[in-house]
N, C-alpha and C positions, 0 to 999 in steps of 0.2 A: 503495501502501498504503501503513496502517496504523503499522506498523509503521519504527519512522524515529531516528536517533541523531538529540537535539539540550542544547542548556539544557533544564534544565529545568525555570526562569525562564521561560523564550523563551518555553518551550512553555505554560504556563500562560498564561502573558498572551497568549498567538493565544487561544487558547483560549475565553477569558475574552475577549477581542472580540468573537470569538463568537458570544456567552454564552453559555456553553458552564463548567461547575467546572469543579476539578480531578482532579473525581473521574473527569470527562470525560476531563478529559484520559491521565489511571494505566490508563485502563482502554484506549481506543480510541488516540490516538496516543502509547500507547506509549515516552513519552519515555522514554531509557532512560542520559542522561547524555550524555556524549562521544563 
């Protein structure tokens, strides 16, 4: 599932590592803090 809890900075870093923008992270990874 793309819905998960995580550190927003780590989520952004992870998505950028996959060649995605942080907006992709917010919309798909659904990073919601801890």
